[in-house]
Phi, psi and omega in degrees: 000137182294145180288131177292140178240153179287140177292143177291136172293162180293163173301142181301323179059038175205154170224147009300161188224146171255106187245140175244127175258118180251107190254122179287119179251016182291162188297334180291346179275355187308313186297338186239008192290329177300315180291324177297314180300316180296315181295317179298321179293318184290326182290340175303326181294339182296341183249010190285347180273359176232165179277054178280154179244133178239129176251145182241126176235128174253146181214149172217251174292326173229187182237150180225129173281110186268320180214114181266129166050055176282127176285104187279357172280343177269124186303314183296315181294320180294315180292327176296316178298317179295326175296319180295322176296319179297336180276351181295147175215163177292137179274153175239020181283137175048050177062023174068043180294163184237118186239090178295321183303314182297319180295316181291322177292324176296322179291329182299330183282356188256355178055063185262157174279319183218137169243142180239114180266111180257117192202172174259006167088015183229075177288144179215011180228151182192172170083170177219107004292157186293136174223165180244147180160184186281003175270006182296318180291312177303322178295322178292323177300315180298318179294320178294323178297325178296322176294315183297318179292341174269015176071027173258125178279136181250119178243136178246135176242110180261133184254124176056044184278142166270187185297319180295318179296321178295321178296319177304312183293317180297326181292338181265316186272317186147165192275354190267107176295137181085357176229307178271319180222157186224137178244130183207174167253182185293331181290334179258004186296314183298319179297319178297318179295319176298322178297321177295317178297318179298315178297321180297322182271349180076035179227171174278159183303321183296343180277351182273148173301140178280161178303134179284154179295156180302144178280122180289132182283077185301316184298313180297320181294317180295316179298321178295321179294313179299318179298319178296318178296321180296318179297316179299319180297318180294320178296316180297319179296319179296318178295321179298315179297322181295315178296319180294329183280334184257347182284165178267126180287139179292144178287143179295144180291143178279163181297320178259113182292147181102340178250124181286166183302330185261018177085003178277155184273136174272106186301312184298320180292319180296319179301319180291330187271328184269120182289149175082357179249119179270162181303329181277358177261008184298145178291119182285356179272356177300141178297141180285143173296139177266146179296000000 
């Protein structure tokens, strides 16, 4: 007999909002994790016009609270949260197991209005100590029910799910596609997340702030430019020193112009000084200048 699940409470339909993002970091997420990370970061901006709080939980074999209750209306807090999302990566612990139960129990301690479970739909770990097996889904159902009875709405977003994966997600969140759980690919993920935020706040998607453009890393760019200029300056200085060290220094000019340091005659100077002698009349018997 199928396990009975608690009905999802209604959408809060108000903002500010306390939202939890539960991001699956198991190894099966590897092919799509860059897009998941980008979408999770961008949806944070949807709540920036209110004093909403967003918490970030990452999970694989176990769960970790990465950022608790960041006030996303504050620029510094919001950008810090987005940086933390950007730092997420797929885990390789214990063959990349997936523990929904741990993620949901971690969210239970935060007193949230809505939790959003972003996953590929195949949990296989549960319990304390952690074990793997077919009890992973029933354990996740029990954890989700605890959230629901505490008036936290549980929404699941499944990425690239087949029929079995969709059933797993529906058994934990609730049976209603498009309300309790959502199935999408990575190209539609951001829109689905925006839709969840819109339903949570009781507004249409168009009323939410759009994702802000990426923040250009001015400090890193300036440091990189200064470092590059310094390297160029050092290379130029080294080349200058090298040329100066191997070149021939010019001989000092003698007090009487026209006579070279070694007593040889400077033909061109003599031609200019002696009247009546043109350059083509020079005595070819004059000694030649030596290099």
